C-alpha angles and dihedrals in degrees: 000000000000092000090051091049093049090048092051095047091049093052091048090050091064099091121123130013121224114264137187135189116260144140108226123211125246118276111241114225131197102187095251097083117149107192096320110176121228088208126143091018090073132085134196144203131203118229106190092178096053088224107113119115120210091255090053090047090050090052091051091049090051089052090054094249093132119094135213125222107255098186093086094247132074103239117107100178129243108324119181089206127092107262122217118198125194133193141144135225125204123200103220093178132088093239137072109264126206112197140166126232115210123196106224099228133077095202108067111104101190123032132159128201121200122187139175143162104269091219094050124086090213120114128257126285110229132215124180129200121191136164094177107062117080112263094004118140135188115257088238118032101238138130090256132031108288128181130194122230135176124203124195120221109292092001123143115205127196121217133196122186125191129196119195115187122136095189095082101255120174116267127206120195096217145092130194122223117221135180111224095253095047092048092052092048092050093048091051092052092047093049091051090050095047092043091056093043097049091041089059092048092049093050091048091050092051093046091050091051091048090051090051090054092047100041101026092223116150093213090069091050093050091046094051088050090050092051091046094055090041088059090053094045096046091040090058093040093050093047093238097119095051087047093054102039141025091209110124098200093078089051104040093055095053094122091049090053090048092052093046090048089056092045093052091045090056093046090049091050092050092050095044096048096034088227093168088066104031104025107028097164094051088044089064091057092047091052089051089054089052089056091047090052093051090046088075089079099062093035090055095050091046090055093240094141098155092051089045091057091047091051090049091053089052091050089055087071085073091076094064086046090057091050091050093046091051092052091050091050090049090055088050089060106272106127094187090060089072091059088045091056092046092053093050090046088058091047092048087057090051092051098040093050090070098065090044091056094037091058096045100257095115133034118264113213140132092281093049090054091059102041096075092050091049089050091049091051092051091046092050092050092047092051091047092051090046092049091049092051090051090052090051091053092050095044097043092111095049128100120300091247090064090049090052090051092053090048088053089053090052090051090051090053091051090049090052091052090051091051091051091050092049092049090047092052091050092050092049092049092049091048092052091049092049092049092052092049090049091056101040133069105238096215103046100024092228127110119299129226095269092053091045093054092051095045093040092054090050093050092048091048090051091048091052092048095046094036091232126138126249132184140217126215122191120188133182130190113251118240090351093160090062089052090055092045094050103035102023129242090292089059090047090052090052089051091052091050090051091051091049091050092049090050093049092049092050101049133094120243094258096045117103124211132182143171106248095191139298109002094335123111133179134200128193116198120194124208097021141124131220094264093052091043091056091047091053092049092047091050091052091046092054093047091052092046091051094048119103119214120208122197129159091348090306124115127204141155134228136200134206137211119226135207122192130196130176123219114263129193113281091018120144128189095269095051092046091050091049093053092047089048090052090053089048089054088053090052090052090049091049092060104281128256091075142099121245132177129217092261091064112122 
């Protein structure tokens, strides 16, 4: 009872995240984003009257009236106000970039996104995503609200997002930035995962109902009801149901499904543990939770959404009660009750993680969205296996046909586990392949610009901490356009691969090289001085000059110009790259195929 009280008080204490006033800078994009978060470079404003227009919100943001979340995570709880969010994106590339902005929450039913060029006097373009209104669809068919945006070279766009839900849904002040290819890959992986997960739940529900028909035991009926409403709750929470259907009935009754899921869980626990006979006092509390769960139906139809959510939070205390009841029954001599308690402990974690993230005490990202569902799947399978074992104990003296049927059920459960393991292995292999492709340049098979930026920032941070020098080398192929013109782009690609191979063969083990784009390469060398840096660059230059390139039975050679810069106090990666680039320009000016340092005049 004390544990249940502490758990309830702790959940109720999660109310409002710390905020502070600020005006975040624009997020710089490159066009290769893979779920990059705009947090914390995003601010928000609460509109309790639901009256602000986007122009009024923009004026308030300009006045500095918007706040940023200061808790370190993006959740701000369950406001009943309309929430406006503001952020900016800057296209730092020389090309037009088409990206997708994903709101990192499955739950919101209505959300607007307004965008405009910050330098243009024109009004905002508006997109609207809804899963509540009949026939409404999201502008991009994804599990979560996703909006498309296009930025011209050098353009900075301003964005305002508005949520409008008076039922107290969780709000996250965050958006993820995706390139089109990365978004499609992520969606495919998620759909495979959810398809496998909900397929397992559906099979378990059907098997439980079949066992109820065969054995006439109420615990199987209550359990199949619990799994059924779990599918509806997690299907809405994961975004799968809004993604598959435009029907609003499955979405509008979310709180009813949540309450019925809790009610059936309590009824299943009472039947499985026989609490009415062995734990009569706890049985009274479990029955009260059943009533609280069913109370969601009248509260919903009376429009008392706030009270409905409060009642649902109270009913969540029933899960610790089930854990405690299982432990007591285990001490009374029921060994299966220990597995029962362990399964509900795992599920309690899955449920309780939501308010922690909703209120900004835990990070909300793609991985965090999947962990509760994985925990729920494992919990459901454990309970099903436990329930099956109990049925086997009770039916041990029955006819052999019944024993064969139970054995068949056990084989089905093992087959389901094997399918889950196989799907998991496939997802892990696909994830590893995607991560490698994201770090490596496909043409030259060395690191790409994104990987270089991440590793370069780490090397510079280590140099600052250890007070040791590091150097930057930038090189650029000489007259590369003429190579493409004479030998074709395929010949140019072969030349770039030759340059990359010569660089890799000339570096030390702790040096890091990458293709920055086109015919440009960069190398960062930790623990070096200017003399050594020049020697490394000269060694690479000679190797490239001595290399022979063969393409279509033609051979040719290529040279490169090099610029070197040594780390200086207060340098960051951008400034070090700029100084190395200035030295590279000097090398080009000096006749190419040479190495110059930043001091070159």
